[in-house]
BABADO-22673 format. One record per residue (C-alpha): residue number from 1; residue in one letter; z, x, y. Coordinates in nm, 2 decimals, always signed. Layout:
BEGIN
pt zado = NUM, paro = A, z = Z, x = X, y = Y
...
//
This chain:
BEGIN
pt zado = 1, paro = X, z = +0.00, x = +0.00, y = +0.00
pt zado = 2, paro = X, z = +0.09, x = +0.28, y = +0.24
pt zado = 3, paro = X, z = -0.24, x = +0.45, y = +0.18
pt zado = 4, paro = X, z = -0.42, x = +0.12, y = +0.24
pt zado = 5, paro = X, z = -0.23, x = +0.06, y = +0.57
pt zado = 6, paro = X, z = -0.30, x = +0.42, y = +0.69
pt zado = 7, paro = X, z = -0.67, x = +0.38, y = +0.62
pt zado = 8, paro = X, z = -0.68, x = +0.06, y = +0.82
pt zado = 9, paro = X, z = -0.50, x = +0.23, y = +1.10
pt zado = 10, paro = X, z = -0.75, x = +0.51, y = +1.11
pt zado = 11, paro = X, z = -1.04, x = +0.28, y = +1.11
pt zado = 12, paro = X, z = -0.88, x = +0.07, y = +1.39
pt zado = 13, paro = X, z = -0.83, x = +0.39, y = +1.60
pt zado = 14, paro = X, z = -1.18, x = +0.50, y = +1.55
pt zado = 15, paro = X, z = -1.32, x = +0.17, y = +1.66
pt zado = 16, paro = X, z = -1.14, x = +0.21, y = +2.00
pt zado = 17, paro = X, z = -1.31, x = +0.55, y = +2.08
pt zado = 18, paro = X, z = -1.57, x = +0.54, y = +2.36
pt zado = 19, paro = X, z = -1.93, x = +0.54, y = +2.26
pt zado = 20, paro = X, z = -2.04, x = +0.80, y = +2.51
pt zado = 21, paro = X, z = -2.04, x = +1.11, y = +2.27
pt zado = 22, paro = X, z = -2.30, x = +0.94, y = +2.05
pt zado = 23, paro = X, z = -2.51, x = +0.84, y = +2.35
pt zado = 24, paro = X, z = -2.48, x = +1.19, y = +2.50
pt zado = 25, paro = X, z = -2.65, x = +1.33, y = +2.19
pt zado = 26, paro = X, z = -2.96, x = +1.11, y = +2.23
pt zado = 27, paro = X, z = -3.24, x = +1.34, y = +2.33
pt zado = 28, paro = X, z = -3.42, x = +1.28, y = +2.65
pt zado = 29, paro = X, z = -3.65, x = +1.09, y = +2.67
pt zado = 30, paro = X, z = -3.59, x = +0.81, y = +2.43
pt zado = 31, paro = X, z = -3.77, x = +0.54, y = +2.62
pt zado = 32, paro = X, z = -4.08, x = +0.51, y = +2.85
pt zado = 33, paro = X, z = -4.08, x = +0.68, y = +3.19
pt zado = 34, paro = X, z = -4.22, x = +0.52, y = +3.50
pt zado = 35, paro = X, z = -4.41, x = +0.74, y = +3.75
pt zado = 36, paro = X, z = -4.43, x = +0.56, y = +4.08
pt zado = 37, paro = X, z = -4.71, x = +0.62, y = +4.32
pt zado = 38, paro = X, z = -4.70, x = +0.49, y = +4.68
pt zado = 39, paro = X, z = -5.07, x = +0.42, y = +4.71
pt zado = 40, paro = X, z = -5.33, x = +0.19, y = +4.55
pt zado = 41, paro = X, z = -5.52, x = +0.27, y = +4.23
pt zado = 42, paro = X, z = -5.82, x = +0.49, y = +4.28
pt zado = 43, paro = X, z = -5.69, x = +0.71, y = +4.56
pt zado = 44, paro = X, z = -5.62, x = +1.08, y = +4.54
pt zado = 45, paro = X, z = -5.25, x = +1.06, y = +4.46
pt zado = 46, paro = X, z = -5.31, x = +0.79, y = +4.20
pt zado = 47, paro = X, z = -5.59, x = +0.99, y = +4.04
pt zado = 48, paro = X, z = -5.36, x = +1.29, y = +3.99
pt zado = 49, paro = X, z = -5.08, x = +1.07, y = +3.85
pt zado = 50, paro = X, z = -5.32, x = +0.93, y = +3.60
pt zado = 51, paro = X, z = -5.44, x = +1.28, y = +3.51
pt zado = 52, paro = X, z = -5.08, x = +1.38, y = +3.44
pt zado = 53, paro = X, z = -4.94, x = +1.07, y = +3.27
pt zado = 54, paro = X, z = -5.12, x = +1.08, y = +2.93
pt zado = 55, paro = X, z = -5.06, x = +1.45, y = +2.89
pt zado = 56, paro = X, z = -4.69, x = +1.41, y = +2.98
pt zado = 57, paro = X, z = -4.67, x = +1.12, y = +2.74
pt zado = 58, paro = X, z = -4.80, x = +1.34, y = +2.45
pt zado = 59, paro = X, z = -4.57, x = +1.62, y = +2.53
pt zado = 60, paro = X, z = -4.25, x = +1.42, y = +2.59
pt zado = 61, paro = X, z = -4.31, x = +1.18, y = +2.30
pt zado = 62, paro = X, z = -4.26, x = +0.88, y = +2.52
pt zado = 63, paro = X, z = -4.51, x = +0.68, y = +2.73
pt zado = 64, paro = X, z = -4.53, x = +0.78, y = +3.10
pt zado = 65, paro = X, z = -4.65, x = +0.47, y = +3.29
pt zado = 66, paro = X, z = -4.81, x = +0.50, y = +3.63
pt zado = 67, paro = X, z = -4.66, x = +0.23, y = +3.86
pt zado = 68, paro = X, z = -4.84, x = +0.17, y = +4.19
pt zado = 69, paro = X, z = -4.60, x = +0.05, y = +4.46
pt zado = 70, paro = X, z = -4.82, x = +0.03, y = +4.76
pt zado = 71, paro = X, z = -4.72, x = -0.01, y = +5.13
pt zado = 72, paro = X, z = -4.57, x = +0.17, y = +5.42
pt zado = 73, paro = X, z = -4.75, x = +0.49, y = +5.35
pt zado = 74, paro = X, z = -4.56, x = +0.55, y = +5.03
pt zado = 75, paro = X, z = -4.22, x = +0.45, y = +5.16
pt zado = 76, paro = X, z = -4.19, x = +0.14, y = +4.94
pt zado = 77, paro = X, z = -4.23, x = +0.35, y = +4.63
pt zado = 78, paro = X, z = -4.00, x = +0.61, y = +4.76
pt zado = 79, paro = X, z = -3.73, x = +0.36, y = +4.84
pt zado = 80, paro = X, z = -3.75, x = +0.21, y = +4.49
pt zado = 81, paro = X, z = -3.72, x = +0.56, y = +4.33
pt zado = 82, paro = X, z = -3.42, x = +0.66, y = +4.55
pt zado = 83, paro = X, z = -3.23, x = +0.34, y = +4.44
pt zado = 84, paro = X, z = -3.32, x = +0.38, y = +4.07
pt zado = 85, paro = X, z = -3.07, x = +0.50, y = +3.81
pt zado = 86, paro = X, z = -3.05, x = +0.88, y = +3.82
pt zado = 87, paro = X, z = -3.14, x = +0.92, y = +3.45
pt zado = 88, paro = X, z = -3.49, x = +1.07, y = +3.47
pt zado = 89, paro = X, z = -3.67, x = +0.75, y = +3.36
pt zado = 90, paro = X, z = -3.79, x = +0.67, y = +3.71
pt zado = 91, paro = X, z = -3.99, x = +0.94, y = +3.90
pt zado = 92, paro = X, z = -4.23, x = +0.95, y = +4.19
pt zado = 93, paro = X, z = -4.54, x = +1.16, y = +4.25
pt zado = 94, paro = X, z = -4.50, x = +1.20, y = +4.62
pt zado = 95, paro = X, z = -4.70, x = +1.37, y = +4.88
pt zado = 96, paro = X, z = -4.64, x = +1.55, y = +5.21
pt zado = 97, paro = X, z = -4.66, x = +1.22, y = +5.40
pt zado = 98, paro = X, z = -4.31, x = +1.14, y = +5.27
pt zado = 99, paro = X, z = -4.17, x = +1.44, y = +5.46
pt zado = 100, paro = X, z = -4.36, x = +1.35, y = +5.78
pt zado = 101, paro = X, z = -4.25, x = +0.99, y = +5.79
pt zado = 102, paro = X, z = -3.89, x = +1.07, y = +5.86
pt zado = 103, paro = X, z = -3.99, x = +1.32, y = +6.13
pt zado = 104, paro = X, z = -4.20, x = +1.07, y = +6.31
pt zado = 105, paro = X, z = -3.94, x = +0.80, y = +6.28
pt zado = 106, paro = X, z = -3.58, x = +0.94, y = +6.27
pt zado = 107, paro = X, z = -3.44, x = +0.59, y = +6.24
pt zado = 108, paro = X, z = -3.57, x = +0.56, y = +5.89
pt zado = 109, paro = X, z = -3.28, x = +0.52, y = +5.65
pt zado = 110, paro = X, z = -3.45, x = +0.72, y = +5.37
pt zado = 111, paro = X, z = -3.42, x = +1.10, y = +5.40
pt zado = 112, paro = X, z = -3.66, x = +1.27, y = +5.16
pt zado = 113, paro = X, z = -3.45, x = +1.59, y = +5.16
pt zado = 114, paro = X, z = -3.13, x = +1.42, y = +5.04
pt zado = 115, paro = X, z = -3.24, x = +1.10, y = +4.86
pt zado = 116, paro = X, z = -3.41, x = +1.28, y = +4.57
pt zado = 117, paro = X, z = -3.38, x = +1.56, y = +4.32
pt zado = 118, paro = X, z = -3.68, x = +1.79, y = +4.32
pt zado = 119, paro = X, z = -3.85, x = +1.81, y = +3.98
pt zado = 120, paro = X, z = -4.17, x = +2.01, y = +4.02
pt zado = 121, paro = X, z = -4.46, x = +2.09, y = +4.24
pt zado = 122, paro = X, z = -4.79, x = +1.97, y = +4.11
pt zado = 123, paro = X, z = -5.10, x = +1.99, y = +4.32
pt zado = 124, paro = X, z = -5.24, x = +2.08, y = +4.66
pt zado = 125, paro = X, z = -5.52, x = +1.86, y = +4.80
pt zado = 126, paro = X, z = -5.72, x = +2.09, y = +5.03
pt zado = 127, paro = X, z = -5.86, x = +1.95, y = +5.35
pt zado = 128, paro = X, z = -6.20, x = +2.03, y = +5.48
pt zado = 129, paro = X, z = -6.33, x = +2.02, y = +5.84
pt zado = 130, paro = X, z = -6.68, x = +1.85, y = +5.85
pt zado = 131, paro = X, z = -6.90, x = +1.83, y = +6.15
pt zado = 132, paro = X, z = -7.22, x = +1.65, y = +6.25
pt zado = 133, paro = X, z = -7.53, x = +1.85, y = +6.18
pt zado = 134, paro = X, z = -7.60, x = +1.89, y = +6.55
pt zado = 135, paro = X, z = -7.25, x = +2.05, y = +6.61
pt zado = 136, paro = X, z = -7.29, x = +2.42, y = +6.72
pt zado = 137, paro = X, z = -7.08, x = +2.57, y = +6.44
pt zado = 138, paro = X, z = -7.15, x = +2.66, y = +6.08
pt zado = 139, paro = X, z = -6.85, x = +2.89, y = +6.00
pt zado = 140, paro = X, z = -6.48, x = +2.89, y = +6.08
pt zado = 141, paro = X, z = -6.54, x = +3.17, y = +6.34
pt zado = 142, paro = X, z = -6.80, x = +2.97, y = +6.52
pt zado = 143, paro = X, z = -6.58, x = +2.66, y = +6.50
pt zado = 144, paro = X, z = -6.29, x = +2.83, y = +6.66
pt zado = 145, paro = X, z = -6.51, x = +2.99, y = +6.93
pt zado = 146, paro = X, z = -6.68, x = +2.65, y = +7.01
pt zado = 147, paro = X, z = -6.35, x = +2.47, y = +7.04
pt zado = 148, paro = X, z = -6.19, x = +2.73, y = +7.26
pt zado = 149, paro = X, z = -6.49, x = +2.75, y = +7.49
pt zado = 150, paro = X, z = -6.51, x = +2.38, y = +7.56
pt zado = 151, paro = X, z = -6.16, x = +2.23, y = +7.62
pt zado = 152, paro = X, z = -6.16, x = +1.85, y = +7.59
pt zado = 153, paro = X, z = -6.53, x = +1.83, y = +7.52
pt zado = 154, paro = X, z = -6.50, x = +1.76, y = +7.15
pt zado = 155, paro = X, z = -6.30, x = +1.51, y = +6.94
pt zado = 156, paro = X, z = -6.18, x = +1.50, y = +6.59
pt zado = 157, paro = X, z = -6.12, x = +1.20, y = +6.35
pt zado = 158, paro = X, z = -5.84, x = +1.17, y = +6.10
pt zado = 159, paro = X, z = -5.71, x = +0.89, y = +5.88
pt zado = 160, paro = X, z = -5.43, x = +0.81, y = +6.13
pt zado = 161, paro = X, z = -5.16, x = +0.94, y = +6.37
pt zado = 162, paro = X, z = -4.90, x = +1.15, y = +6.19
pt zado = 163, paro = X, z = -5.10, x = +1.20, y = +5.87
pt zado = 164, paro = X, z = -5.13, x = +1.55, y = +5.72
pt zado = 165, paro = X, z = -5.49, x = +1.55, y = +5.84
pt zado = 166, paro = X, z = -5.38, x = +1.49, y = +6.19
pt zado = 167, paro = X, z = -5.10, x = +1.74, y = +6.19
pt zado = 168, paro = X, z = -5.31, x = +2.01, y = +6.02
pt zado = 169, paro = X, z = -5.57, x = +2.00, y = +6.30
pt zado = 170, paro = X, z = -5.29, x = +1.99, y = +6.56
pt zado = 171, paro = X, z = -5.15, x = +2.30, y = +6.40
pt zado = 172, paro = X, z = -5.49, x = +2.46, y = +6.43
pt zado = 173, paro = X, z = -5.52, x = +2.36, y = +6.80
pt zado = 174, paro = X, z = -5.18, x = +2.51, y = +6.87
pt zado = 175, paro = X, z = -5.26, x = +2.84, y = +6.70
pt zado = 176, paro = X, z = -5.60, x = +2.89, y = +6.86
pt zado = 177, paro = X, z = -5.51, x = +2.75, y = +7.20
pt zado = 178, paro = X, z = -5.77, x = +2.47, y = +7.21
pt zado = 179, paro = X, z = -5.77, x = +2.12, y = +7.35
pt zado = 180, paro = X, z = -5.96, x = +1.87, y = +7.12
pt zado = 181, paro = X, z = -5.92, x = +1.49, y = +7.15
pt zado = 182, paro = X, z = -5.78, x = +1.30, y = +6.85
pt zado = 183, paro = X, z = -5.95, x = +0.99, y = +6.73
pt zado = 184, paro = X, z = -5.72, x = +0.81, y = +6.47
pt zado = 185, paro = X, z = -5.89, x = +0.59, y = +6.21
pt zado = 186, paro = X, z = -5.73, x = +0.33, y = +6.00
pt zado = 187, paro = X, z = -5.79, x = +0.53, y = +5.68
pt zado = 188, paro = X, z = -6.05, x = +0.78, y = +5.57
pt zado = 189, paro = X, z = -6.33, x = +0.57, y = +5.44
pt zado = 190, paro = X, z = -6.53, x = +0.55, y = +5.77
pt zado = 191, paro = X, z = -6.48, x = +0.91, y = +5.89
pt zado = 192, paro = X, z = -6.76, x = +1.08, y = +5.70
pt zado = 193, paro = X, z = -7.02, x = +0.81, y = +5.78
pt zado = 194, paro = X, z = -6.92, x = +0.83, y = +6.15
pt zado = 195, paro = X, z = -6.95, x = +1.21, y = +6.15
pt zado = 196, paro = X, z = -7.29, x = +1.18, y = +5.99
pt zado = 197, paro = X, z = -7.41, x = +0.93, y = +6.25
pt zado = 198, paro = X, z = -7.26, x = +1.12, y = +6.54
pt zado = 199, paro = X, z = -7.00, x = +0.87, y = +6.64
pt zado = 200, paro = X, z = -6.75, x = +1.15, y = +6.62
pt zado = 201, paro = X, z = -6.84, x = +1.52, y = +6.60
pt zado = 202, paro = X, z = -6.56, x = +1.65, y = +6.38
pt zado = 203, paro = X, z = -6.37, x = +1.49, y = +6.08
pt zado = 204, paro = X, z = -6.07, x = +1.61, y = +5.88
pt zado = 205, paro = X, z = -6.11, x = +1.48, y = +5.53
pt zado = 206, paro = X, z = -6.01, x = +1.55, y = +5.17
pt zado = 207, paro = X, z = -6.22, x = +1.81, y = +4.98
pt zado = 208, paro = X, z = -6.34, x = +1.53, y = +4.75
pt zado = 209, paro = X, z = -6.47, x = +1.32, y = +5.04
pt zado = 210, paro = X, z = -6.62, x = +1.62, y = +5.22
pt zado = 211, paro = X, z = -6.80, x = +1.80, y = +4.94
pt zado = 212, paro = X, z = -6.95, x = +1.49, y = +4.78
pt zado = 213, paro = X, z = -7.15, x = +1.44, y = +5.10
pt zado = 214, paro = X, z = -7.18, x = +1.80, y = +5.22
pt zado = 215, paro = X, z = -7.37, x = +1.90, y = +4.90
pt zado = 216, paro = X, z = -7.65, x = +1.69, y = +5.03
pt zado = 217, paro = X, z = -7.63, x = +1.87, y = +5.37
pt zado = 218, paro = X, z = -7.48, x = +1.58, y = +5.57
pt zado = 219, paro = X, z = -7.23, x = +1.63, y = +5.71
pt zado = 220, paro = X, z = -7.18, x = +2.00, y = +5.73
pt zado = 221, paro = X, z = -6.86, x = +2.14, y = +5.58
pt zado = 222, paro = X, z = -6.75, x = +2.43, y = +5.80
pt zado = 223, paro = X, z = -6.40, x = +2.53, y = +5.69
pt zado = 224, paro = X, z = -6.13, x = +2.47, y = +5.43
pt zado = 225, paro = X, z = -5.78, x = +2.43, y = +5.58
pt zado = 226, paro = X, z = -5.62, x = +2.61, y = +5.28
pt zado = 227, paro = X, z = -5.66, x = +2.98, y = +5.19
pt zado = 228, paro = X, z = -5.88, x = +2.90, y = +4.89
pt zado = 229, paro = X, z = -6.24, x = +2.88, y = +4.79
pt zado = 230, paro = X, z = -6.32, x = +2.55, y = +4.64
pt zado = 231, paro = X, z = -6.50, x = +2.52, y = +4.31
pt zado = 232, paro = X, z = -6.85, x = +2.41, y = +4.37
pt zado = 233, paro = X, z = -6.84, x = +2.50, y = +4.74
pt zado = 234, paro = X, z = -6.75, x = +2.87, y = +4.74
pt zado = 235, paro = X, z = -6.97, x = +2.92, y = +5.05
pt zado = 236, paro = X, z = -6.73, x = +2.72, y = +5.26
pt zado = 237, paro = X, z = -6.48, x = +2.97, y = +5.41
pt zado = 238, paro = X, z = -6.11, x = +2.91, y = +5.46
pt zado = 239, paro = X, z = -5.98, x = +2.90, y = +5.81
pt zado = 240, paro = X, z = -5.74, x = +3.18, y = +5.72
pt zado = 241, paro = X, z = -6.04, x = +3.42, y = +5.73
pt zado = 242, paro = X, z = -6.03, x = +3.39, y = +6.11
pt zado = 243, paro = X, z = -5.68, x = +3.24, y = +6.18
pt zado = 244, paro = X, z = -5.46, x = +3.47, y = +5.97
pt zado = 245, paro = X, z = -5.20, x = +3.29, y = +5.76
pt zado = 246, paro = X, z = -5.33, x = +2.94, y = +5.84
pt zado = 247, paro = X, z = -5.26, x = +2.69, y = +5.56
pt zado = 248, paro = X, z = -5.23, x = +2.32, y = +5.58
pt zado = 249, paro = X, z = -5.28, x = +2.07, y = +5.31
pt zado = 250, paro = X, z = -5.11, x = +1.77, y = +5.15
pt zado = 251, paro = X, z = -4.90, x = +1.87, y = +4.86
pt zado = 252, paro = X, z = -4.81, x = +1.65, y = +4.56
pt zado = 253, paro = X, z = -4.48, x = +1.69, y = +4.39
pt zado = 254, paro = X, z = -4.26, x = +1.50, y = +4.14
pt zado = 255, paro = X, z = -3.92, x = +1.37, y = +4.25
pt zado = 256, paro = X, z = -3.63, x = +1.20, y = +4.07
pt zado = 257, paro = X, z = -3.34, x = +1.01, y = +4.22
pt zado = 258, paro = X, z = -3.06, x = +1.22, y = +4.37
pt zado = 259, paro = X, z = -2.80, x = +1.31, y = +4.11
pt zado = 260, paro = X, z = -3.04, x = +1.33, y = +3.81
pt zado = 261, paro = X, z = -2.88, x = +1.56, y = +3.55
pt zado = 262, paro = X, z = -3.00, x = +1.92, y = +3.56
pt zado = 263, paro = X, z = -3.09, x = +1.92, y = +3.19
pt zado = 264, paro = X, z = -3.31, x = +1.62, y = +3.24
pt zado = 265, paro = X, z = -3.48, x = +1.78, y = +3.55
pt zado = 266, paro = X, z = -3.54, x = +2.10, y = +3.35
pt zado = 267, paro = X, z = -3.70, x = +1.90, y = +3.06
pt zado = 268, paro = X, z = -3.93, x = +1.72, y = +3.30
pt zado = 269, paro = X, z = -4.01, x = +2.03, y = +3.50
pt zado = 270, paro = X, z = -4.10, x = +2.23, y = +3.19
pt zado = 271, paro = X, z = -4.32, x = +1.95, y = +3.07
pt zado = 272, paro = X, z = -4.50, x = +1.95, y = +3.41
pt zado = 273, paro = X, z = -4.55, x = +2.33, y = +3.38
pt zado = 274, paro = X, z = -4.70, x = +2.30, y = +3.04
pt zado = 275, paro = X, z = -4.94, x = +2.02, y = +3.13
pt zado = 276, paro = X, z = -5.05, x = +2.19, y = +3.46
pt zado = 277, paro = X, z = -5.13, x = +2.52, y = +3.27
pt zado = 278, paro = X, z = -5.40, x = +2.35, y = +3.06
pt zado = 279, paro = X, z = -5.75, x = +2.47, y = +3.15
pt zado = 280, paro = X, z = -5.91, x = +2.13, y = +3.10
pt zado = 281, paro = X, z = -5.66, x = +1.98, y = +3.35
pt zado = 282, paro = X, z = -5.75, x = +2.24, y = +3.61
pt zado = 283, paro = X, z = -6.12, x = +2.17, y = +3.57
pt zado = 284, paro = X, z = -6.07, x = +1.79, y = +3.60
pt zado = 285, paro = X, z = -5.84, x = +1.83, y = +3.90
pt zado = 286, paro = X, z = -6.09, x = +2.06, y = +4.07
pt zado = 287, paro = X, z = -6.37, x = +1.81, y = +4.03
pt zado = 288, paro = X, z = -6.15, x = +1.56, y = +4.21
pt zado = 289, paro = X, z = -6.07, x = +1.80, y = +4.50
pt zado = 290, paro = X, z = -5.73, x = +1.91, y = +4.38
pt zado = 291, paro = X, z = -5.58, x = +2.25, y = +4.31
pt zado = 292, paro = X, z = -5.30, x = +2.27, y = +4.06
pt zado = 293, paro = X, z = -4.99, x = +2.42, y = +4.21
pt zado = 294, paro = X, z = -4.69, x = +2.42, y = +3.98
pt zado = 295, paro = X, z = -4.35, x = +2.50, y = +4.13
pt zado = 296, paro = X, z = -4.02, x = +2.48, y = +3.94
pt zado = 297, paro = X, z = -3.75, x = +2.24, y = +4.05
pt zado = 298, paro = X, z = -3.57, x = +2.53, y = +4.22
pt zado = 299, paro = X, z = -3.88, x = +2.64, y = +4.40
pt zado = 300, paro = X, z = -3.96, x = +2.29, y = +4.52
pt zado = 301, paro = X, z = -3.60, x = +2.25, y = +4.64
pt zado = 302, paro = X, z = -3.67, x = +2.56, y = +4.86
pt zado = 303, paro = X, z = -4.02, x = +2.45, y = +4.96
pt zado = 304, paro = X, z = -3.96, x = +2.10, y = +5.08
pt zado = 305, paro = X, z = -3.72, x = +2.19, y = +5.37
pt zado = 306, paro = X, z = -3.95, x = +2.47, y = +5.48
pt zado = 307, paro = X, z = -4.25, x = +2.23, y = +5.48
pt zado = 308, paro = X, z = -4.06, x = +1.97, y = +5.67
pt zado = 309, paro = X, z = -3.96, x = +2.23, y = +5.93
pt zado = 310, paro = X, z = -4.32, x = +2.33, y = +5.97
pt zado = 311, paro = X, z = -4.44, x = +1.97, y = +6.04
pt zado = 312, paro = X, z = -4.14, x = +1.92, y = +6.27
pt zado = 313, paro = X, z = -4.25, x = +2.22, y = +6.48
pt zado = 314, paro = X, z = -4.60, x = +2.08, y = +6.51
pt zado = 315, paro = X, z = -4.48, x = +1.73, y = +6.60
pt zado = 316, paro = X, z = -4.25, x = +1.87, y = +6.87
pt zado = 317, paro = X, z = -4.50, x = +2.12, y = +7.01
pt zado = 318, paro = X, z = -4.78, x = +1.87, y = +7.03
pt zado = 319, paro = X, z = -4.56, x = +1.58, y = +7.14
pt zado = 320, paro = X, z = -4.67, x = +1.35, y = +6.86
pt zado = 321, paro = X, z = -4.51, x = +1.01, y = +6.82
pt zado = 322, paro = X, z = -4.56, x = +0.74, y = +6.56
pt zado = 323, paro = X, z = -4.69, x = +0.51, y = +6.83
pt zado = 324, paro = X, z = -4.93, x = +0.72, y = +7.03
pt zado = 325, paro = X, z = -5.01, x = +1.05, y = +6.87
//
């Protein structure tokens, strides 16, 4: 009888133990992961997310689902991720616009430098300066000389006030001491056609948009705003050839909610590294105007404040506001 009572007591005691040790041993991930994108399907960020997702799914052994949460230049998706459980199952493929939004509107509640845990750098999306075929410049050197020689004569189009395209050209203006008038568009779709027709002489667009048309000779691509030569357009020089150190491009990076455990972040970051190292991914990304640019979680944690500070200097120096530009 005593043996029977003791056994029941042990079983009863075991039943009262917390379940967390068993849960802690469950490997990550053990359910699907959502990768939020703040833009609609078919755009550049979405395309890169859909390039990563199936490869990450294979590597992690769980489905990675791209979830488009459009609106407010990516802030709706960012807000959703920042409020999600910090368990690694909700991520965001964000871009540099997320950093800029807070700088242009300090009243925003969301602070991208504190609301997230950096996971990994993923891609750069080089920008290209295109010009109308009658514009008197065919190289970065001629472009800089033309802009400096004619203050206020020329204008440039971007996809909106405070976009990376806008700030990148403002950075160029500041570095070369030129005055060029900004023409903000409501998105990028009409810029290349208007440059071709002569409605605006200069456009700042993604490499994908620029090179698809420039290969046919209209409009003319005169400079890359990153220190790279683009696959399929190696003849287009980077601005850094004539403006030493110049580099400005949207960056794509993966974020998790603040407080995500370090071992989960490491698992995700290592998976991103493996996927980004694949040669076929590099080729596919290049065809879509992207350059793979992996950075570890620690590196991204250093890079984001530095990039934010860079854009902040441009905004202050050029007196850019969300309302006016």
